TIBA-34475 format. One record per residue: residue number from 0; residue in three letters; x, y, z of N, C-alpha, C, O in turn. Coordinates in nm, 2 decimals. Layout:
+-----+-----+--------+--------+--------+--------+--------+--------+--------+--------+--------+--------+--------+--------+
:   k :   r :    n_X :    n_Y :    n_Z :   ca_X :   ca_Y :   ca_Z :    c_X :    c_Y :    c_Z :    o_X :    o_Y :    o_Z :
+-----+-----+--------+--------+--------+--------+--------+--------+--------+--------+--------+--------+--------+--------+
: NUM : Ala :      X :      Y :      Z :      X :      Y :      Z :      X :      Y :      Z :      X :      Y :      Z :
...
+-----+-----+--------+--------+--------+--------+--------+--------+--------+--------+--------+--------+--------+--------+
//
This chain:
+-----+-----+--------+--------+--------+--------+--------+--------+--------+--------+--------+--------+--------+--------+
:   k :   r :    n_X :    n_Y :    n_Z :   ca_X :   ca_Y :   ca_Z :    c_X :    c_Y :    c_Z :    o_X :    o_Y :    o_Z :
+-----+-----+--------+--------+--------+--------+--------+--------+--------+--------+--------+--------+--------+--------+
:   0 : Met :   0.85 :   0.77 :   0.92 :   0.83 :   0.69 :   0.79 :   0.97 :   0.64 :   0.74 :   1.05 :   0.73 :   0.72 :
:   1 : Arg :   0.99 :   0.53 :   0.71 :   1.10 :   0.47 :   0.66 :   1.11 :   0.49 :   0.50 :   1.01 :   0.47 :   0.43 :
:   2 : His :   1.22 :   0.54 :   0.44 :   1.24 :   0.56 :   0.30 :   1.34 :   0.48 :   0.25 :   1.44 :   0.44 :   0.32 :
:   3 : Ala :   1.33 :   0.44 :   0.12 :   1.45 :   0.37 :   0.05 :   1.55 :   0.47 :   0.01 :   1.50 :   0.58 :  -0.01 :
:   4 : Val :   1.67 :   0.45 :   0.01 :   1.77 :   0.54 :  -0.03 :   1.82 :   0.49 :  -0.15 :   1.87 :   0.38 :  -0.15 :
:   5 : Met :   1.82 :   0.57 :  -0.27 :   1.85 :   0.51 :  -0.39 :   1.95 :   0.60 :  -0.46 :   1.95 :   0.71 :  -0.43 :
:   6 : Ser :   2.03 :   0.55 :  -0.57 :   2.14 :   0.62 :  -0.63 :   2.15 :   0.56 :  -0.77 :   2.12 :   0.44 :  -0.78 :
:   7 : Val :   2.19 :   0.63 :  -0.87 :   2.23 :   0.59 :  -1.00 :   2.38 :   0.59 :  -0.99 :   2.44 :   0.68 :  -0.94 :
:   8 : His :   2.44 :   0.47 :  -1.04 :   2.58 :   0.44 :  -1.05 :   2.62 :   0.47 :  -1.20 :   2.55 :   0.41 :  -1.28 :
:   9 : Asp :   2.72 :   0.55 :  -1.24 :   2.76 :   0.56 :  -1.36 :   2.90 :   0.47 :  -1.37 :   3.00 :   0.51 :  -1.31 :
:  10 : Val :   2.90 :   0.38 :  -1.44 :   3.02 :   0.28 :  -1.46 :   3.15 :   0.36 :  -1.53 :   3.27 :   0.33 :  -1.50 :
:  11 : Lys :   3.11 :   0.46 :  -1.62 :   3.21 :   0.52 :  -1.70 :   3.27 :   0.64 :  -1.61 :   3.39 :   0.66 :  -1.61 :
:  12 : Ala :   3.19 :   0.70 :  -1.52 :   3.25 :   0.82 :  -1.44 :   3.27 :   0.75 :  -1.31 :   3.30 :   0.83 :  -1.23 :
:  13 : Lys :   3.26 :   0.62 :  -1.27 :   3.30 :   0.55 :  -1.15 :   3.26 :   0.62 :  -1.04 :   3.34 :   0.64 :  -0.94 :
:  14 : Ala :   3.12 :   0.67 :  -1.04 :   3.08 :   0.74 :  -0.93 :   2.91 :   0.72 :  -0.91 :   2.83 :   0.69 :  -1.00 :
:  15 : Phe :   2.89 :   0.74 :  -0.81 :   2.74 :   0.75 :  -0.76 :   2.68 :   0.89 :  -0.77 :   2.74 :   0.98 :  -0.73 :
:  16 : Ala :   2.54 :   0.90 :  -0.82 :   2.49 :   1.03 :  -0.81 :   2.44 :   1.05 :  -0.68 :   2.43 :   0.96 :  -0.59 :
:  17 : Arg :   2.41 :   1.18 :  -0.66 :   2.34 :   1.23 :  -0.52 :   2.22 :   1.13 :  -0.50 :   2.15 :   1.09 :  -0.59 :
:  18 : Pro :   2.21 :   1.08 :  -0.37 :   2.10 :   0.98 :  -0.35 :   1.97 :   1.07 :  -0.35 :   1.96 :   1.19 :  -0.34 :
:  19 : Phe :   1.86 :   0.97 :  -0.38 :   1.73 :   1.01 :  -0.37 :   1.64 :   0.93 :  -0.28 :   1.67 :   0.81 :  -0.26 :
:  20 : Tyr :   1.54 :   0.98 :  -0.21 :   1.46 :   0.90 :  -0.12 :   1.32 :   0.87 :  -0.17 :   1.25 :   0.95 :  -0.23 :
:  21 : Val :   1.28 :   0.77 :  -0.15 :   1.13 :   0.73 :  -0.20 :   1.08 :   0.63 :  -0.08 :   1.15 :   0.59 :   0.01 :
:  22 : Pro :   0.95 :   0.62 :  -0.10 :   0.90 :   0.53 :   0.01 :   0.93 :   0.39 :  -0.02 :   0.95 :   0.32 :   0.08 :
:  23 : Thr :   0.94 :   0.33 :  -0.12 :   0.97 :   0.20 :  -0.15 :   1.09 :   0.20 :  -0.27 :   1.13 :   0.30 :  -0.34 :
:  24 : Val :   1.13 :   0.08 :  -0.28 :   1.24 :   0.05 :  -0.37 :   1.17 :   0.05 :  -0.52 :   1.21 :   0.10 :  -0.63 :
:  25 : Glu :   1.04 :  -0.02 :  -0.50 :   0.96 :  -0.02 :  -0.64 :   0.93 :   0.12 :  -0.70 :   0.94 :   0.14 :  -0.82 :
:  26 : Ile :   0.89 :   0.22 :  -0.61 :   0.88 :   0.34 :  -0.65 :   0.99 :   0.41 :  -0.72 :   0.99 :   0.48 :  -0.81 :
:  27 : Gly :   1.11 :   0.37 :  -0.65 :   1.24 :   0.44 :  -0.68 :   1.27 :   0.38 :  -0.84 :   1.31 :   0.45 :  -0.93 :
:  28 : Thr :   1.23 :   0.25 :  -0.85 :   1.25 :   0.19 :  -0.98 :   1.16 :   0.24 :  -1.10 :   1.20 :   0.25 :  -1.22 :
:  29 : Arg :   1.05 :   0.28 :  -1.05 :   0.95 :   0.34 :  -1.14 :   1.00 :   0.47 :  -1.19 :   0.99 :   0.51 :  -1.31 :
:  30 : Ala :   1.04 :   0.55 :  -1.10 :   1.12 :   0.68 :  -1.11 :   1.22 :   0.68 :  -1.21 :   1.23 :   0.77 :  -1.29 :
:  31 : Phe :   1.31 :   0.56 :  -1.19 :   1.43 :   0.55 :  -1.27 :   1.39 :   0.52 :  -1.41 :   1.45 :   0.57 :  -1.51 :
:  32 : Ala :   1.29 :   0.44 :  -1.43 :   1.24 :   0.38 :  -1.56 :   1.18 :   0.51 :  -1.62 :   1.21 :   0.52 :  -1.74 :
:  33 : Val :   1.11 :   0.59 :  -1.57 :   1.07 :   0.71 :  -1.64 :   1.16 :   0.80 :  -1.69 :   1.14 :   0.86 :  -1.80 :
:  34 : Ser :   1.27 :   0.83 :  -1.63 :   1.37 :   0.91 :  -1.65 :   1.46 :   0.83 :  -1.78 :   1.49 :   0.89 :  -1.88 :
:  35 : Cys :   1.49 :   0.71 :  -1.75 :   1.54 :   0.63 :  -1.88 :   1.47 :   0.65 :  -2.01 :   1.53 :   0.66 :  -2.12 :
:  36 : Arg :   1.33 :   0.66 :  -2.00 :   1.27 :   0.68 :  -2.13 :   1.26 :   0.82 :  -2.19 :   1.22 :   0.83 :  -2.30 :
:  37 : Asp :   1.31 :   0.92 :  -2.11 :   1.31 :   1.06 :  -2.14 :   1.44 :   1.08 :  -2.23 :   1.55 :   1.06 :  -2.19 :
:  38 : Pro :   1.42 :   1.12 :  -2.36 :   1.55 :   1.13 :  -2.44 :   1.64 :   1.25 :  -2.40 :   1.76 :   1.26 :  -2.45 :
:  39 : Gly :   1.60 :   1.34 :  -2.32 :   1.66 :   1.44 :  -2.27 :   1.76 :   1.42 :  -2.14 :   1.82 :   1.51 :  -2.09 :
:  40 : Thr :   1.76 :   1.31 :  -2.10 :   1.85 :   1.26 :  -1.98 :   1.97 :   1.19 :  -2.02 :   1.99 :   1.13 :  -2.13 :
:  41 : Glu :   2.06 :   1.20 :  -1.93 :   2.19 :   1.12 :  -1.94 :   2.16 :   0.97 :  -1.94 :   2.23 :   0.89 :  -1.99 :
:  42 : Leu :   2.04 :   0.93 :  -1.86 :   2.01 :   0.80 :  -1.86 :   1.99 :   0.72 :  -1.99 :   2.03 :   0.61 :  -2.01 :
:  43 : Asn :   1.91 :   0.82 :  -2.07 :   1.88 :   0.78 :  -2.19 :   1.99 :   0.80 :  -2.30 :   1.98 :   0.73 :  -2.40 :
:  44 : Ser :   2.08 :   0.89 :  -2.27 :   2.18 :   0.90 :  -2.37 :   2.30 :   0.79 :  -2.35 :   2.37 :   0.75 :  -2.45 :
:  45 : Tyr :   2.31 :   0.74 :  -2.23 :   2.43 :   0.64 :  -2.19 :   2.37 :   0.53 :  -2.11 :   2.41 :   0.50 :  -2.00 :
:  46 : Pro :   2.27 :   0.46 :  -2.18 :   2.20 :   0.37 :  -2.09 :   2.29 :   0.25 :  -2.04 :   2.28 :   0.19 :  -1.93 :
:  47 : Glu :   2.38 :   0.22 :  -2.13 :   2.47 :   0.10 :  -2.09 :   2.56 :   0.15 :  -1.97 :   2.62 :   0.06 :  -1.92 :
:  48 : Asp :   2.57 :   0.26 :  -1.94 :   2.66 :   0.29 :  -1.84 :   2.58 :   0.32 :  -1.69 :   2.65 :   0.35 :  -1.59 :
:  49 : Met :   2.45 :   0.29 :  -1.69 :   2.39 :   0.36 :  -1.57 :   2.31 :   0.26 :  -1.50 :   2.23 :   0.19 :  -1.58 :
:  50 : Phe :   2.31 :   0.23 :  -1.38 :   2.26 :   0.12 :  -1.29 :   2.20 :   0.19 :  -1.18 :   2.27 :   0.27 :  -1.12 :
:  51 : Leu :   2.07 :   0.15 :  -1.13 :   2.01 :   0.21 :  -1.01 :   2.06 :   0.10 :  -0.90 :   2.08 :  -0.02 :  -0.93 :
:  52 : Tyr :   2.09 :   0.17 :  -0.79 :   2.13 :   0.10 :  -0.65 :   2.04 :   0.13 :  -0.54 :   2.00 :   0.25 :  -0.53 :
:  53 : His :   2.01 :   0.04 :  -0.45 :   1.94 :   0.06 :  -0.33 :   2.06 :   0.06 :  -0.22 :   2.13 :  -0.04 :  -0.20 :
:  54 : Leu :   2.08 :   0.19 :  -0.16 :   2.19 :   0.20 :  -0.06 :   2.14 :   0.18 :   0.07 :   2.23 :   0.16 :   0.16 :
:  55 : Gly :   2.02 :   0.19 :   0.10 :   1.99 :   0.17 :   0.24 :   1.83 :   0.23 :   0.27 :   1.75 :   0.24 :   0.18 :
:  56 : Trp :   1.81 :   0.25 :   0.39 :   1.70 :   0.31 :   0.45 :   1.71 :   0.44 :   0.53 :   1.82 :   0.46 :   0.59 :
:  57 : Trp :   1.63 :   0.53 :   0.54 :   1.64 :   0.65 :   0.62 :   1.50 :   0.65 :   0.67 :   1.40 :   0.63 :   0.60 :
:  58 : Asp :   1.49 :   0.70 :   0.82 :   1.37 :   0.71 :   0.87 :   1.34 :   0.85 :   0.90 :   1.43 :   0.92 :   0.97 :
:  59 : Asp :   1.24 :   0.91 :   0.86 :   1.22 :   1.07 :   0.87 :   1.17 :   1.10 :   1.00 :   1.17 :   1.22 :   1.04 :
:  60 : Asp :   1.13 :   1.00 :   1.08 :   1.08 :   1.02 :   1.22 :   1.21 :   1.04 :   1.32 :   1.22 :   1.14 :   1.40 :
:  61 : Thr :   1.30 :   0.95 :   1.30 :   1.41 :   0.93 :   1.40 :   1.54 :   1.00 :   1.35 :   1.63 :   1.04 :   1.43 :
:  62 : Gly :   1.55 :   1.01 :   1.20 :   1.68 :   1.07 :   1.15 :   1.77 :   0.93 :   1.13 :   1.88 :   0.94 :   1.06 :
:  63 : Glu :   1.75 :   0.84 :   1.17 :   1.82 :   0.71 :   1.17 :   1.85 :   0.67 :   1.02 :   1.77 :   0.70 :   0.94 :
:  64 : Thr :   1.97 :   0.61 :   0.99 :   1.99 :   0.55 :   0.86 :   2.03 :   0.41 :   0.88 :   2.08 :   0.38 :   0.98 :
:  65 : Glu :   2.01 :   0.31 :   0.77 :   2.05 :   0.18 :   0.78 :   2.10 :   0.17 :   0.64 :   2.04 :   0.19 :   0.54 :
:  66 : Asn :   2.25 :   0.13 :   0.63 :   2.30 :   0.10 :   0.50 :   2.28 :  -0.04 :   0.46 :   2.28 :  -0.12 :   0.55 :
:  67 : Val :   2.26 :  -0.07 :   0.34 :   2.25 :  -0.19 :   0.28 :   2.39 :  -0.22 :   0.22 :   2.44 :  -0.16 :   0.13 :
:  68 : Val :   2.47 :  -0.33 :   0.29 :   2.61 :  -0.36 :   0.26 :   2.62 :  -0.49 :   0.20 :   2.56 :  -0.59 :   0.26 :
:  69 : Pro :   2.68 :  -0.50 :   0.10 :   2.71 :  -0.40 :  -0.02 :   2.57 :  -0.33 :  -0.06 :   2.46 :  -0.38 :  -0.02 :
:  70 : Pro :   2.57 :  -0.23 :  -0.15 :   2.44 :  -0.17 :  -0.21 :   2.41 :  -0.27 :  -0.30 :   2.49 :  -0.34 :  -0.35 :
:  71 : Val :   2.28 :  -0.28 :  -0.32 :   2.22 :  -0.37 :  -0.41 :   2.17 :  -0.30 :  -0.55 :   2.10 :  -0.20 :  -0.56 :
:  72 : Gln :   2.23 :  -0.38 :  -0.66 :   2.21 :  -0.32 :  -0.79 :   2.05 :  -0.38 :  -0.80 :   2.01 :  -0.49 :  -0.78 :
:  73 : Val :   1.97 :  -0.27 :  -0.85 :   1.81 :  -0.30 :  -0.88 :   1.79 :  -0.32 :  -1.03 :   1.72 :  -0.41 :  -1.07 :
:  74 : Cys :   1.84 :  -0.25 :  -1.10 :   1.82 :  -0.26 :  -1.25 :   1.91 :  -0.17 :  -1.33 :   1.99 :  -0.09 :  -1.28 :
:  75 : Lys :   1.90 :  -0.19 :  -1.47 :   1.99 :  -0.12 :  -1.56 :   1.91 :  -0.04 :  -1.64 :   1.79 :  -0.07 :  -1.67 :
:  76 : Ala :   1.96 :   0.07 :  -1.67 :   1.91 :   0.17 :  -1.77 :   1.89 :   0.12 :  -1.90 :   1.78 :   0.15 :  -1.96 :
:  77 : Val :   1.96 :   0.04 :  -1.96 :   1.95 :   0.00 :  -2.08 :   1.84 :  -0.09 :  -2.11 :   1.78 :  -0.09 :  -2.22 :
:  78 : Asp :   1.79 :  -0.16 :  -2.01 :   1.67 :  -0.24 :  -2.03 :   1.54 :  -0.16 :  -2.05 :   1.46 :  -0.20 :  -2.13 :
:  79 : Phe :   1.53 :  -0.04 :  -1.99 :   1.42 :   0.04 :  -2.00 :   1.42 :   0.12 :  -2.13 :   1.32 :   0.15 :  -2.20 :
:  80 : Val :   1.55 :   0.15 :  -2.18 :   1.56 :   0.24 :  -2.30 :   1.53 :   0.14 :  -2.41 :   1.46 :   0.18 :  -2.50 :
:  81 : Gln :   1.58 :   0.02 :  -2.42 :   1.56 :  -0.08 :  -2.52 :   1.41 :  -0.12 :  -2.53 :   1.35 :  -0.14 :  -2.64 :
:  82 : His :   1.34 :  -0.13 :  -2.41 :   1.19 :  -0.17 :  -2.40 :   1.11 :  -0.04 :  -2.47 :   1.02 :  -0.06 :  -2.54 :
:  83 : Ala :   1.15 :   0.06 :  -2.44 :   1.09 :   0.20 :  -2.50 :   1.12 :   0.19 :  -2.64 :   1.02 :   0.21 :  -2.71 :
:  84 : Lys :   1.22 :   0.17 :  -2.70 :   1.25 :   0.16 :  -2.83 :   1.17 :   0.06 :  -2.90 :   1.11 :   0.10 :  -3.01 :
:  85 : Lys :   1.14 :  -0.07 :  -2.86 :   1.06 :  -0.17 :  -2.90 :   0.91 :  -0.13 :  -2.91 :   0.84 :  -0.17 :  -3.00 :
:  86 : Glu :   0.87 :  -0.04 :  -2.80 :   0.72 :   0.00 :  -2.81 :   0.70 :   0.08 :  -2.90 :   0.59 :   0.09 :  -2.95 :
:  87 : Lys :   0.80 :   0.17 :  -2.95 :   0.79 :   0.26 :  -3.06 :   0.78 :   0.20 :  -3.20 :   0.72 :   0.25 :  -3.30 :
:  88 : Glu :   0.85 :   0.08 :  -3.20 :   0.85 :   0.01 :  -3.34 :   0.73 :  -0.05 :  -3.39 :   0.73 :  -0.10 :  -3.50 :
+-----+-----+--------+--------+--------+--------+--------+--------+--------+--------+--------+--------+--------+--------+
//
């Protein structure tokens, strides 16, 4: 099965986090959104610095990878954090 390879980029650290694998980009986006709304995460503490990227695809049947060049920015943490704050108001 083919899985999306996703990673969070921290612009202040100038680094990508260890990639994670999900069945679709949309499922990765949802997982990112959940983490952004959690006050105990760095995504919530520094949302203006954090961006989710789609890096490519990995096939767990063949072990093959396919890079997305350049990586595609999917969403920003700040959008999810701001939305969560508005829901509380």
